[in-house]
PDB file of N, CA, C and O in Angstrom, chain B, residues numbered from 101:
ATOM      1  N   UNK B 101     -19.260   2.566  -0.348  1.00  0.00           N
ATOM      2  CA  UNK B 101     -19.935   1.283  -0.492  1.00  0.00           C
ATOM      3  C   UNK B 101     -20.528   0.816   0.838  1.00  0.00           C
ATOM      4  O   UNK B 101     -21.380  -0.073   0.854  1.00  0.00           O
ATOM      5  N   UNK B 102     -20.091   1.403   1.948  1.00  0.00           N
ATOM      6  CA  UNK B 102     -20.643   1.043   3.258  1.00  0.00           C
ATOM      7  C   UNK B 102     -21.425   2.216   3.813  1.00  0.00           C
ATOM      8  O   UNK B 102     -21.040   3.372   3.634  1.00  0.00           O
ATOM      9  N   UNK B 103     -22.518   1.918   4.485  1.00  0.00           N
ATOM     10  CA  UNK B 103     -23.326   2.937   5.142  1.00  0.00           C
ATOM     11  C   UNK B 103     -22.696   3.235   6.504  1.00  0.00           C
ATOM     12  O   UNK B 103     -22.799   2.429   7.429  1.00  0.00           O
ATOM     13  N   UNK B 104     -22.051   4.384   6.623  1.00  0.00           N
ATOM     14  CA  UNK B 104     -21.367   4.744   7.861  1.00  0.00           C
ATOM     15  C   UNK B 104     -22.283   4.794   9.061  1.00  0.00           C
ATOM     16  O   UNK B 104     -21.872   4.433  10.163  1.00  0.00           O
ATOM     17  N   UNK B 105     -23.522   5.235   8.873  1.00  0.00           N
ATOM     18  CA  UNK B 105     -24.470   5.290   9.990  1.00  0.00           C
ATOM     19  C   UNK B 105     -24.794   3.888  10.496  1.00  0.00           C
ATOM     20  O   UNK B 105     -24.862   3.663  11.705  1.00  0.00           O
ATOM     21  N   UNK B 106     -24.993   2.947   9.577  1.00  0.00           N
ATOM     22  CA  UNK B 106     -25.272   1.561   9.966  1.00  0.00           C
ATOM     23  C   UNK B 106     -24.024   0.936  10.600  1.00  0.00           C
ATOM     24  O   UNK B 106     -24.124   0.210  11.589  1.00  0.00           O
ATOM     25  N   UNK B 107     -22.871   1.216  10.035  1.00  0.00           N
ATOM     26  CA  UNK B 107     -21.614   0.665  10.545  1.00  0.00           C
ATOM     27  C   UNK B 107     -21.365   1.132  11.973  1.00  0.00           C
ATOM     28  O   UNK B 107     -20.926   0.356  12.823  1.00  0.00           O
ATOM     29  N   UNK B 108     -21.647   2.403  12.229  1.00  0.00           N
ATOM     30  CA  UNK B 108     -21.422   2.967  13.559  1.00  0.00           C
ATOM     31  C   UNK B 108     -22.260   2.268  14.633  1.00  0.00           C
ATOM     32  O   UNK B 108     -21.842   2.191  15.788  1.00  0.00           O
ATOM     33  N   UNK B 109     -23.432   1.761  14.262  1.00  0.00           N
ATOM     34  CA  UNK B 109     -24.340   1.135  15.221  1.00  0.00           C
ATOM     35  C   UNK B 109     -23.996  -0.324  15.536  1.00  0.00           C
ATOM     36  O   UNK B 109     -24.512  -0.879  16.506  1.00  0.00           O
ATOM     37  N   UNK B 110     -23.137  -0.948  14.734  1.00  0.00           N
ATOM     38  CA  UNK B 110     -22.831  -2.364  14.939  1.00  0.00           C
ATOM     39  C   UNK B 110     -22.098  -2.602  16.257  1.00  0.00           C
ATOM     40  O   UNK B 110     -21.278  -1.796  16.696  1.00  0.00           O
ATOM     41  N   UNK B 111     -22.425  -3.741  16.871  1.00  0.00           N
ATOM     42  CA  UNK B 111     -21.779  -4.178  18.099  1.00  0.00           C
ATOM     43  C   UNK B 111     -21.271  -5.596  17.888  1.00  0.00           C
ATOM     44  O   UNK B 111     -21.679  -6.267  16.940  1.00  0.00           O
ATOM     45  N   UNK B 112     -20.388  -6.056  18.757  1.00  0.00           N
ATOM     46  CA  UNK B 112     -19.806  -7.396  18.636  1.00  0.00           C
ATOM     47  C   UNK B 112     -20.887  -8.461  18.561  1.00  0.00           C
ATOM     48  O   UNK B 112     -20.759  -9.421  17.802  1.00  0.00           O
ATOM     49  N   UNK B 113     -21.933  -8.304  19.330  1.00  0.00           N
ATOM     50  CA  UNK B 113     -22.995  -9.317  19.363  1.00  0.00           C
ATOM     51  C   UNK B 113     -23.868  -9.327  18.107  1.00  0.00           C
ATOM     52  O   UNK B 113     -24.762 -10.165  17.986  1.00  0.00           O
ATOM     53  N   UNK B 114     -23.621  -8.408  17.176  1.00  0.00           N
ATOM     54  CA  UNK B 114     -24.374  -8.356  15.920  1.00  0.00           C
ATOM     55  C   UNK B 114     -23.783  -9.250  14.829  1.00  0.00           C
ATOM     56  O   UNK B 114     -24.278  -9.252  13.702  1.00  0.00           O
ATOM     57  N   UNK B 115     -22.736 -10.004  15.146  1.00  0.00           N
ATOM     58  CA  UNK B 115     -21.992 -10.765  14.136  1.00  0.00           C
ATOM     59  C   UNK B 115     -22.860 -11.667  13.267  1.00  0.00           C
ATOM     60  O   UNK B 115     -22.500 -11.923  12.118  1.00  0.00           O
ATOM     61  N   UNK B 116     -23.954 -12.141  13.756  1.00  0.00           N
ATOM     62  CA  UNK B 116     -24.817 -13.035  12.974  1.00  0.00           C
ATOM     63  C   UNK B 116     -25.976 -12.311  12.295  1.00  0.00           C
ATOM     64  O   UNK B 116     -26.813 -12.949  11.657  1.00  0.00           O
ATOM     65  N   UNK B 117     -26.032 -10.987  12.427  1.00  0.00           N
ATOM     66  CA  UNK B 117     -27.149 -10.243  11.844  1.00  0.00           C
ATOM     67  C   UNK B 117     -26.911  -9.934  10.372  1.00  0.00           C
ATOM     68  O   UNK B 117     -25.783  -9.989   9.881  1.00  0.00           O
ATOM     69  N   UNK B 118     -27.996  -9.610   9.681  1.00  0.00           N
ATOM     70  CA  UNK B 118     -27.916  -9.271   8.260  1.00  0.00           C
ATOM     71  C   UNK B 118     -27.030  -8.036   8.037  1.00  0.00           C
ATOM     72  O   UNK B 118     -26.226  -8.014   7.106  1.00  0.00           O
ATOM     73  N   UNK B 119     -27.174  -7.016   8.881  1.00  0.00           N
ATOM     74  CA  UNK B 119     -26.386  -5.789   8.711  1.00  0.00           C
ATOM     75  C   UNK B 119     -24.887  -6.065   8.818  1.00  0.00           C
ATOM     76  O   UNK B 119     -24.099  -5.562   8.017  1.00  0.00           O
ATOM     77  N   UNK B 120     -24.502  -6.858   9.801  1.00  0.00           N
ATOM     78  CA  UNK B 120     -23.085  -7.194   9.991  1.00  0.00           C
ATOM     79  C   UNK B 120     -22.579  -8.006   8.809  1.00  0.00           C
ATOM     80  O   UNK B 120     -21.488  -7.753   8.297  1.00  0.00           O
ATOM     81  N   UNK B 121     -23.366  -8.977   8.376  1.00  0.00           N
ATOM     82  CA  UNK B 121     -22.964  -9.834   7.264  1.00  0.00           C
ATOM     83  C   UNK B 121     -22.874  -9.051   5.954  1.00  0.00           C
ATOM     84  O   UNK B 121     -22.063  -9.380   5.088  1.00  0.00           O
ATOM     85  N   UNK B 122     -23.704  -8.018   5.806  1.00  0.00           N
ATOM     86  CA  UNK B 122     -23.633  -7.154   4.624  1.00  0.00           C
ATOM     87  C   UNK B 122     -22.288  -6.428   4.589  1.00  0.00           C
ATOM     88  O   UNK B 122     -21.673  -6.317   3.528  1.00  0.00           O
ATOM     89  N   UNK B 123     -21.833  -5.938   5.731  1.00  0.00           N
ATOM     90  CA  UNK B 123     -20.527  -5.280   5.810  1.00  0.00           C
ATOM     91  C   UNK B 123     -19.438  -6.286   5.461  1.00  0.00           C
ATOM     92  O   UNK B 123     -18.539  -5.979   4.679  1.00  0.00           O
ATOM     93  N   UNK B 124     -19.512  -7.486   6.033  1.00  0.00           N
ATOM     94  CA  UNK B 124     -18.502  -8.517   5.751  1.00  0.00           C
ATOM     95  C   UNK B 124     -18.468  -8.845   4.259  1.00  0.00           C
ATOM     96  O   UNK B 124     -17.392  -9.009   3.684  1.00  0.00           O
ATOM     97  N   UNK B 125     -19.640  -8.942   3.633  1.00  0.00           N
ATOM     98  CA  UNK B 125     -19.710  -9.266   2.206  1.00  0.00           C
ATOM     99  C   UNK B 125     -19.059  -8.160   1.366  1.00  0.00           C
ATOM    100  O   UNK B 125     -18.357  -8.445   0.396  1.00  0.00           O
ATOM    101  N   UNK B 126     -19.292  -6.916   1.740  1.00  0.00           N
ATOM    102  CA  UNK B 126     -18.694  -5.789   1.019  1.00  0.00           C
ATOM    103  C   UNK B 126     -17.174  -5.807   1.171  1.00  0.00           C
ATOM    104  O   UNK B 126     -16.449  -5.616   0.195  1.00  0.00           O
ATOM    105  N   UNK B 127     -16.698  -6.034   2.384  1.00  0.00           N
ATOM    106  CA  UNK B 127     -15.251  -6.095   2.604  1.00  0.00           C
ATOM    107  C   UNK B 127     -14.632  -7.250   1.822  1.00  0.00           C
ATOM    108  O   UNK B 127     -13.552  -7.108   1.249  1.00  0.00           O
ATOM    109  N   UNK B 128     -15.314  -8.390   1.800  1.00  0.00           N
ATOM    110  CA  UNK B 128     -14.813  -9.550   1.057  1.00  0.00           C
ATOM    111  C   UNK B 128     -14.721  -9.220  -0.428  1.00  0.00           C
ATOM    112  O   UNK B 128     -13.751  -9.592  -1.088  1.00  0.00           O
ATOM    113  N   UNK B 129     -15.723  -8.526  -0.955  1.00  0.00           N
ATOM    114  CA  UNK B 129     -15.715  -8.137  -2.363  1.00  0.00           C
ATOM    115  C   UNK B 129     -14.459  -7.314  -2.693  1.00  0.00           C
ATOM    116  O   UNK B 129     -13.778  -7.580  -3.683  1.00  0.00           O
ATOM    117  N   UNK B 130     -14.167  -6.326  -1.863  1.00  0.00           N
ATOM    118  CA  UNK B 130     -12.968  -5.520  -2.078  1.00  0.00           C
ATOM    119  C   UNK B 130     -11.706  -6.365  -1.963  1.00  0.00           C
ATOM    120  O   UNK B 130     -10.805  -6.262  -2.796  1.00  0.00           O
ATOM    121  N   UNK B 131     -11.643  -7.198  -0.934  1.00  0.00           N
ATOM    122  CA  UNK B 131     -10.457  -8.009  -0.716  1.00  0.00           C
ATOM    123  C   UNK B 131     -10.199  -8.948  -1.888  1.00  0.00           C
ATOM    124  O   UNK B 131      -9.056  -9.121  -2.311  1.00  0.00           O
ATOM    125  N   UNK B 132     -11.248  -9.546  -2.404  1.00  0.00           N
ATOM    126  CA  UNK B 132     -11.108 -10.491  -3.509  1.00  0.00           C
ATOM    127  C   UNK B 132     -10.774  -9.819  -4.839  1.00  0.00           C
ATOM    128  O   UNK B 132     -10.090 -10.411  -5.674  1.00  0.00           O
ATOM    129  N   UNK B 133     -11.246  -8.598  -5.042  1.00  0.00           N
ATOM    130  CA  UNK B 133     -11.099  -7.947  -6.336  1.00  0.00           C
ATOM    131  C   UNK B 133      -9.940  -6.947  -6.416  1.00  0.00           C
ATOM    132  O   UNK B 133      -9.610  -6.468  -7.501  1.00  0.00           O
ATOM    133  N   UNK B 134      -9.335  -6.638  -5.299  1.00  0.00           N
ATOM    134  CA  UNK B 134      -8.223  -5.702  -5.314  1.00  0.00           C
ATOM    135  C   UNK B 134      -6.961  -6.384  -4.793  1.00  0.00           C
ATOM    136  O   UNK B 134      -5.915  -5.747  -4.671  1.00  0.00           O
ATOM    137  N   UNK B 135      -7.056  -7.666  -4.489  1.00  0.00           N
ATOM    138  CA  UNK B 135      -5.920  -8.434  -3.989  1.00  0.00           C
ATOM    139  C   UNK B 135      -5.335  -7.805  -2.732  1.00  0.00           C
ATOM    140  O   UNK B 135      -4.139  -7.525  -2.660  1.00  0.00           O
ATOM    141  N   UNK B 136      -6.194  -7.589  -1.747  1.00  0.00           N
ATOM    142  CA  UNK B 136      -5.766  -7.027  -0.468  1.00  0.00           C
ATOM    143  C   UNK B 136      -5.460  -8.136   0.520  1.00  0.00           C
ATOM    144  O   UNK B 136      -6.187  -9.126   0.603  1.00  0.00           O
ATOM    145  N   UNK B 137      -4.389  -7.968   1.263  1.00  0.00           N
ATOM    146  CA  UNK B 137      -4.068  -8.940   2.300  1.00  0.00           C
ATOM    147  C   UNK B 137      -4.965  -8.705   3.515  1.00  0.00           C
ATOM    148  O   UNK B 137      -5.426  -9.660   4.141  1.00  0.00           O
ATOM    149  N   UNK B 138      -5.211  -7.448   3.848  1.00  0.00           N
ATOM    150  CA  UNK B 138      -6.040  -7.104   5.005  1.00  0.00           C
ATOM    151  C   UNK B 138      -7.095  -6.083   4.595  1.00  0.00           C
ATOM    152  O   UNK B 138      -6.842  -5.207   3.767  1.00  0.00           O
ATOM    153  N   UNK B 139      -8.271  -6.208   5.182  1.00  0.00           N
ATOM    154  CA  UNK B 139      -9.308  -5.180   5.042  1.00  0.00           C
ATOM    155  C   UNK B 139     -10.195  -5.261   6.275  1.00  0.00           C
ATOM    156  O   UNK B 139     -10.663  -6.335   6.653  1.00  0.00           O
ATOM    157  N   UNK B 140     -10.418  -4.112   6.891  1.00  0.00           N
ATOM    158  CA  UNK B 140     -11.207  -4.094   8.114  1.00  0.00           C
ATOM    159  C   UNK B 140     -11.742  -2.685   8.347  1.00  0.00           C
ATOM    160  O   UNK B 140     -11.313  -1.724   7.708  1.00  0.00           O
ATOM    161  N   UNK B 141     -12.683  -2.589   9.270  1.00  0.00           N
ATOM    162  CA  UNK B 141     -13.237  -1.300   9.662  1.00  0.00           C
ATOM    163  C   UNK B 141     -12.795  -1.020  11.096  1.00  0.00           C
ATOM    164  O   UNK B 141     -12.682  -1.925  11.923  1.00  0.00           O
ATOM    165  N   UNK B 142     -12.553   0.237  11.359  1.00  0.00           N
ATOM    166  CA  UNK B 142     -12.191   0.638  12.710  1.00  0.00           C
ATOM    167  C   UNK B 142     -13.123   1.753  13.162  1.00  0.00           C
ATOM    168  O   UNK B 142     -13.791   2.397  12.353  1.00  0.00           O
ATOM    169  N   UNK B 143     -13.149   1.965  14.466  1.00  0.00           N
ATOM    170  CA  UNK B 143     -14.021   2.984  15.037  1.00  0.00           C
ATOM    171  C   UNK B 143     -13.193   3.944  15.869  1.00  0.00           C
ATOM    172  O   UNK B 143     -12.355   3.526  16.668  1.00  0.00           O
ATOM    173  N   UNK B 144     -13.429   5.224  15.679  1.00  0.00           N
ATOM    174  CA  UNK B 144     -12.791   6.280  16.465  1.00  0.00           C
ATOM    175  C   UNK B 144     -13.561   6.393  17.776  1.00  0.00           C
ATOM    176  O   UNK B 144     -14.754   6.695  17.769  1.00  0.00           O
ATOM    177  N   UNK B 145     -12.887   6.151  18.902  1.00  0.00           N
ATOM    178  CA  UNK B 145     -13.568   6.239  20.194  1.00  0.00           C
ATOM    179  C   UNK B 145     -13.184   7.510  20.948  1.00  0.00           C
ATOM    180  O   UNK B 145     -13.477   7.652  22.135  1.00  0.00           O
ATOM    181  N   UNK B 146     -12.523   8.435  20.241  1.00  0.00           N
ATOM    182  CA  UNK B 146     -12.160   9.729  20.823  1.00  0.00           C
ATOM    183  C   UNK B 146     -10.742   9.760  21.366  1.00  0.00           C
ATOM    184  O   UNK B 146     -10.135   8.719  21.617  1.00  0.00           O
ATOM    185  N   UNK B 147     -10.232  10.952  21.541  1.00  0.00           N
ATOM    186  CA  UNK B 147      -8.884  11.179  22.086  1.00  0.00           C
ATOM    187  C   UNK B 147      -7.806  10.427  21.311  1.00  0.00           C
ATOM    188  O   UNK B 147      -6.864   9.895  21.899  1.00  0.00           O
ATOM    189  N   UNK B 148      -7.950  10.387  19.989  1.00  0.00           N
ATOM    190  CA  UNK B 148      -6.991   9.696  19.112  1.00  0.00           C
ATOM    191  C   UNK B 148      -6.825   8.218  19.468  1.00  0.00           C
ATOM    192  O   UNK B 148      -5.729   7.665  19.369  1.00  0.00           O
ATOM    193  N   UNK B 149      -7.918   7.591  19.880  1.00  0.00           N
ATOM    194  CA  UNK B 149      -7.926   6.151  20.170  1.00  0.00           C
ATOM    195  C   UNK B 149      -8.917   5.479  19.228  1.00  0.00           C
ATOM    196  O   UNK B 149      -9.997   6.006  18.961  1.00  0.00           O
ATOM    197  N   UNK B 150      -8.527   4.298  18.725  1.00  0.00           N
ATOM    198  CA  UNK B 150      -9.306   3.578  17.741  1.00  0.00           C
ATOM    199  C   UNK B 150      -9.378   2.108  18.113  1.00  0.00           C
ATOM    200  O   UNK B 150      -8.462   1.561  18.727  1.00  0.00           O
ATOM    201  N   UNK B 151     -10.493   1.472  17.727  1.00  0.00           N
ATOM    202  CA  UNK B 151     -10.674   0.042  17.979  1.00  0.00           C
ATOM    203  C   UNK B 151     -11.173  -0.636  16.709  1.00  0.00           C
ATOM    204  O   UNK B 151     -11.749   0.013  15.835  1.00  0.00           O
ATOM    205  N   UNK B 152     -10.949  -1.956  16.611  1.00  0.00           N
ATOM    206  CA  UNK B 152     -11.498  -2.724  15.503  1.00  0.00           C
ATOM    207  C   UNK B 152     -13.016  -2.758  15.617  1.00  0.00           C
ATOM    208  O   UNK B 152     -13.563  -2.794  16.719  1.00  0.00           O
ATOM    209  N   UNK B 153     -13.688  -2.747  14.475  1.00  0.00           N
ATOM    210  CA  UNK B 153     -15.117  -3.063  14.470  1.00  0.00           C
ATOM    211  C   UNK B 153     -15.263  -4.332  13.638  1.00  0.00           C
ATOM    212  O   UNK B 153     -15.214  -5.427  14.198  1.00  0.00           O
ATOM    213  N   UNK B 154     -15.439  -4.228  12.341  1.00  0.00           N
ATOM    214  CA  UNK B 154     -15.615  -5.420  11.506  1.00  0.00           C
ATOM    215  C   UNK B 154     -14.285  -5.726  10.806  1.00  0.00           C
ATOM    216  O   UNK B 154     -13.721  -4.867  10.129  1.00  0.00           O
ATOM    217  N   UNK B 155     -13.797  -6.947  10.976  1.00  0.00           N
ATOM    218  CA  UNK B 155     -12.527  -7.343  10.368  1.00  0.00           C
ATOM    219  C   UNK B 155     -12.735  -8.595   9.541  1.00  0.00           C
ATOM    220  O   UNK B 155     -13.068  -9.652  10.077  1.00  0.00           O
ATOM    221  N   UNK B 156     -12.540  -8.479   8.233  1.00  0.00           N
ATOM    222  CA  UNK B 156     -12.728  -9.609   7.337  1.00  0.00           C
ATOM    223  C   UNK B 156     -11.438 -10.418   7.155  1.00  0.00           C
ATOM    224  O   UNK B 156     -11.415 -11.351   6.352  1.00  0.00           O
ATOM    225  N   UNK B 157     -10.381 -10.086   7.871  1.00  0.00           N
ATOM    226  CA  UNK B 157      -9.126 -10.814   7.760  1.00  0.00           C
ATOM    227  C   UNK B 157      -9.379 -12.301   8.049  1.00  0.00           C
ATOM    228  O   UNK B 157      -9.950 -12.651   9.082  1.00  0.00           O
ATOM    229  N   UNK B 158      -8.952 -13.159   7.132  1.00  0.00           N
ATOM    230  CA  UNK B 158      -9.221 -14.591   7.252  1.00  0.00           C
ATOM    231  C   UNK B 158      -8.430 -15.207   8.408  1.00  0.00           C
ATOM    232  O   UNK B 158      -8.990 -15.920   9.241  1.00  0.00           O
ATOM    233  N   UNK B 159      -7.146 -14.930   8.452  1.00  0.00           N
ATOM    234  CA  UNK B 159      -6.308 -15.479   9.512  1.00  0.00           C
ATOM    235  C   UNK B 159      -6.127 -14.435  10.614  1.00  0.00           C
ATOM    236  O   UNK B 159      -5.638 -13.334  10.362  1.00  0.00           O
ATOM    237  N   UNK B 160      -6.519 -14.787  11.819  1.00  0.00           N
ATOM    238  CA  UNK B 160      -6.321 -13.956  13.001  1.00  0.00           C
ATOM    239  C   UNK B 160      -6.930 -12.553  12.882  1.00  0.00           C
ATOM    240  O   UNK B 160      -6.206 -11.561  12.969  1.00  0.00           O
ATOM    241  N   UNK B 161      -8.244 -12.459  12.687  1.00  0.00           N
ATOM    242  CA  UNK B 161      -8.875 -11.131  12.603  1.00  0.00           C
ATOM    243  C   UNK B 161      -8.820 -10.402  13.936  1.00  0.00           C
ATOM    244  O   UNK B 161      -8.759 -11.022  14.997  1.00  0.00           O
ATOM    245  N   UNK B 162      -8.844  -9.074  13.865  1.00  0.00           N
ATOM    246  CA  UNK B 162      -8.891  -8.260  15.078  1.00  0.00           C
ATOM    247  C   UNK B 162     -10.222  -8.461  15.773  1.00  0.00           C
ATOM    248  O   UNK B 162     -11.266  -8.519  15.123  1.00  0.00           O
ATOM    249  N   UNK B 163     -10.189  -8.568  17.082  1.00  0.00           N
ATOM    250  CA  UNK B 163     -11.412  -8.768  17.854  1.00  0.00           C
ATOM    251  C   UNK B 163     -12.184  -7.458  17.953  1.00  0.00           C
ATOM    252  O   UNK B 163     -11.604  -6.402  18.205  1.00  0.00           O
ATOM    253  N   UNK B 164     -13.492  -7.536  17.754  1.00  0.00           N
ATOM    254  CA  UNK B 164     -14.356  -6.358  17.825  1.00  0.00           C
ATOM    255  C   UNK B 164     -14.094  -5.632  19.146  1.00  0.00           C
ATOM    256  O   UNK B 164     -14.196  -6.222  20.221  1.00  0.00           O
ATOM    257  N   UNK B 165     -13.757  -4.345  19.051  1.00  0.00           N
ATOM    258  CA  UNK B 165     -13.537  -3.526  20.236  1.00  0.00           C
ATOM    259  C   UNK B 165     -12.115  -3.530  20.759  1.00  0.00           C
ATOM    260  O   UNK B 165     -11.803  -2.806  21.704  1.00  0.00           O
ATOM    261  N   UNK B 166     -11.240  -4.341  20.157  1.00  0.00           N
ATOM    262  CA  UNK B 166      -9.847  -4.359  20.635  1.00  0.00           C
ATOM    263  C   UNK B 166      -9.109  -3.142  20.093  1.00  0.00           C
ATOM    264  O   UNK B 166      -9.359  -2.713  18.967  1.00  0.00           O
ATOM    265  N   UNK B 167      -8.198  -2.583  20.893  1.00  0.00           N
ATOM    266  CA  UNK B 167      -7.491  -1.356  20.492  1.00  0.00           C
ATOM    267  C   UNK B 167      -6.569  -1.554  19.296  1.00  0.00           C
ATOM    268  O   UNK B 167      -6.046  -2.643  19.059  1.00  0.00           O
ATOM    269  N   UNK B 168      -6.387  -0.474  18.555  1.00  0.00           N
ATOM    270  CA  UNK B 168      -5.487  -0.433  17.403  1.00  0.00           C
ATOM    271  C   UNK B 168      -4.371   0.561  17.738  1.00  0.00           C
ATOM    272  O   UNK B 168      -4.620   1.600  18.348  1.00  0.00           O
ATOM    273  N   UNK B 169      -3.166   0.239  17.341  1.00  0.00           N
ATOM    274  CA  UNK B 169      -2.048   1.160  17.546  1.00  0.00           C
ATOM    275  C   UNK B 169      -2.325   2.430  16.756  1.00  0.00           C
ATOM    276  O   UNK B 169      -2.574   2.376  15.551  1.00  0.00           O
ATOM    277  N   UNK B 170      -2.283   3.551  17.422  1.00  0.00           N
ATOM    278  CA  UNK B 170      -2.540   4.839  16.777  1.00  0.00           C
ATOM    279  C   UNK B 170      -1.258   5.368  16.144  1.00  0.00           C
ATOM    280  O   UNK B 170      -0.203   5.403  16.778  1.00  0.00           O
ATOM    281  N   UNK B 171      -1.367   5.777  14.890  1.00  0.00           N
ATOM    282  CA  UNK B 171      -0.240   6.375  14.171  1.00  0.00           C
ATOM    283  C   UNK B 171      -0.660   7.757  13.674  1.00  0.00           C
ATOM    284  O   UNK B 171      -1.848   8.082  13.652  1.00  0.00           O
ATOM    285  N   UNK B 172       0.307   8.554  13.283  1.00  0.00           N
ATOM    286  CA  UNK B 172      -0.013   9.876  12.725  1.00  0.00           C
ATOM    287  C   UNK B 172      -0.902   9.737  11.488  1.00  0.00           C
ATOM    288  O   UNK B 172      -1.839  10.513  11.300  1.00  0.00           O
ATOM    289  N   UNK B 173      -0.602   8.744  10.648  1.00  0.00           N
ATOM    290  CA  UNK B 173      -1.403   8.538   9.434  1.00  0.00           C
ATOM    291  C   UNK B 173      -2.847   8.182   9.784  1.00  0.00           C
ATOM    292  O   UNK B 173      -3.773   8.646   9.119  1.00  0.00           O
ATOM    293  N   UNK B 174      -3.046   7.375  10.805  1.00  0.00           N
ATOM    294  CA  UNK B 174      -4.405   6.998  11.213  1.00  0.00           C
ATOM    295  C   UNK B 174      -5.176   8.217  11.696  1.00  0.00           C
ATOM    296  O   UNK B 174      -6.348   8.389  11.363  1.00  0.00           O
ATOM    297  N   UNK B 175      -4.530   9.048  12.469  1.00  0.00           N
ATOM    298  CA  UNK B 175      -5.186  10.262  12.959  1.00  0.00           C
ATOM    299  C   UNK B 175      -5.564  11.163  11.784  1.00  0.00           C
ATOM    300  O   UNK B 175      -6.678  11.685  11.739  1.00  0.00           O
ATOM    301  N   UNK B 176      -4.648  11.350  10.837  1.00  0.00           N
ATOM    302  CA  UNK B 176      -4.942  12.166   9.655  1.00  0.00           C
ATOM    303  C   UNK B 176      -6.090  11.569   8.847  1.00  0.00           C
ATOM    304  O   UNK B 176      -7.001  12.288   8.435  1.00  0.00           O
ATOM    305  N   UNK B 177      -6.050  10.260   8.620  1.00  0.00           N
ATOM    306  CA  UNK B 177      -7.102   9.596   7.839  1.00  0.00           C
ATOM    307  C   UNK B 177      -8.456   9.736   8.531  1.00  0.00           C
ATOM    308  O   UNK B 177      -9.478   9.887   7.862  1.00  0.00           O
ATOM    309  N   UNK B 178      -8.472   9.689   9.842  1.00  0.00           N
ATOM    310  CA  UNK B 178      -9.731   9.817  10.588  1.00  0.00           C
ATOM    311  C   UNK B 178     -10.344  11.199  10.435  1.00  0.00           C
ATOM    312  O   UNK B 178     -11.532  11.396  10.692  1.00  0.00           O
ATOM    313  N   UNK B 179      -9.526  12.150  10.015  1.00  0.00           N
ATOM    314  CA  UNK B 179      -9.999  13.520   9.795  1.00  0.00           C
ATOM    315  C   UNK B 179     -10.249  13.819   8.334  1.00  0.00           C
ATOM    316  O   UNK B 179     -10.484  14.967   7.958  1.00  0.00           O
ATOM    317  N   UNK B 180     -10.198  12.756   7.488  1.00  0.00           N
ATOM    318  CA  UNK B 180     -10.511  12.923   6.083  1.00  0.00           C
ATOM    319  C   UNK B 180      -9.315  13.199   5.188  1.00  0.00           C
ATOM    320  O   UNK B 180      -9.491  13.400   3.986  1.00  0.00           O
ATOM    321  N   UNK B 181      -8.107  13.215   5.731  1.00  0.00           N
ATOM    322  CA  UNK B 181      -6.908  13.426   4.915  1.00  0.00           C
ATOM    323  C   UNK B 181      -6.391  12.089   4.391  1.00  0.00           C
ATOM    324  O   UNK B 181      -6.456  11.077   5.089  1.00  0.00           O
ATOM    325  N   UNK B 182      -5.888  12.088   3.181  1.00  0.00           N
ATOM    326  CA  UNK B 182      -5.243  10.895   2.652  1.00  0.00           C
ATOM    327  C   UNK B 182      -3.941  10.694   3.408  1.00  0.00           C
ATOM    328  O   UNK B 182      -3.122  11.607   3.514  1.00  0.00           O
ATOM    329  N   UNK B 183      -3.759   9.479   3.938  1.00  0.00           N
ATOM    330  CA  UNK B 183      -2.547   9.200   4.696  1.00  0.00           C
ATOM    331  C   UNK B 183      -2.319   7.695   4.725  1.00  0.00           C
ATOM    332  O   UNK B 183      -3.267   6.910   4.743  1.00  0.00           O
ATOM    333  N   UNK B 184      -1.057   7.307   4.729  1.00  0.00           N
ATOM    334  CA  UNK B 184      -0.714   5.883   4.813  1.00  0.00           C
ATOM    335  C   UNK B 184       0.478   5.706   5.746  1.00  0.00           C
ATOM    336  O   UNK B 184       1.267   6.626   5.960  1.00  0.00           O
ATOM    337  N   UNK B 185       0.585   4.506   6.292  1.00  0.00           N
ATOM    338  CA  UNK B 185       1.748   4.126   7.069  1.00  0.00           C
ATOM    339  C   UNK B 185       2.666   3.303   6.186  1.00  0.00           C
ATOM    340  O   UNK B 185       2.203   2.600   5.288  1.00  0.00           O
ATOM    341  N   UNK B 186       3.951   3.386   6.434  1.00  0.00           N
ATOM    342  CA  UNK B 186       4.920   2.554   5.683  1.00  0.00           C
ATOM    343  C   UNK B 186       4.653   1.094   5.995  1.00  0.00           C
ATOM    344  O   UNK B 186       5.344   0.216   5.478  1.00  0.00           O
TER     345      UNK B 186
END
């Protein structure tokens, strides 16, 4: 449902742009219709390090570009494997 190429190009300063708002609208749709507490996009910056990109979390969203704790499941998911954390 999201264009990965467009998502990859987003920067923090794009928050008011149509492309950024389109991503937020898509995330909101999923959150509202699947009863998710959290939904966000992250970016792989290499060497098993990841940062927040777009975060639709209503209370205390992750700041664009802030680091995310890396887990084995996250590394597997970044490589296309189904994986979850407890």
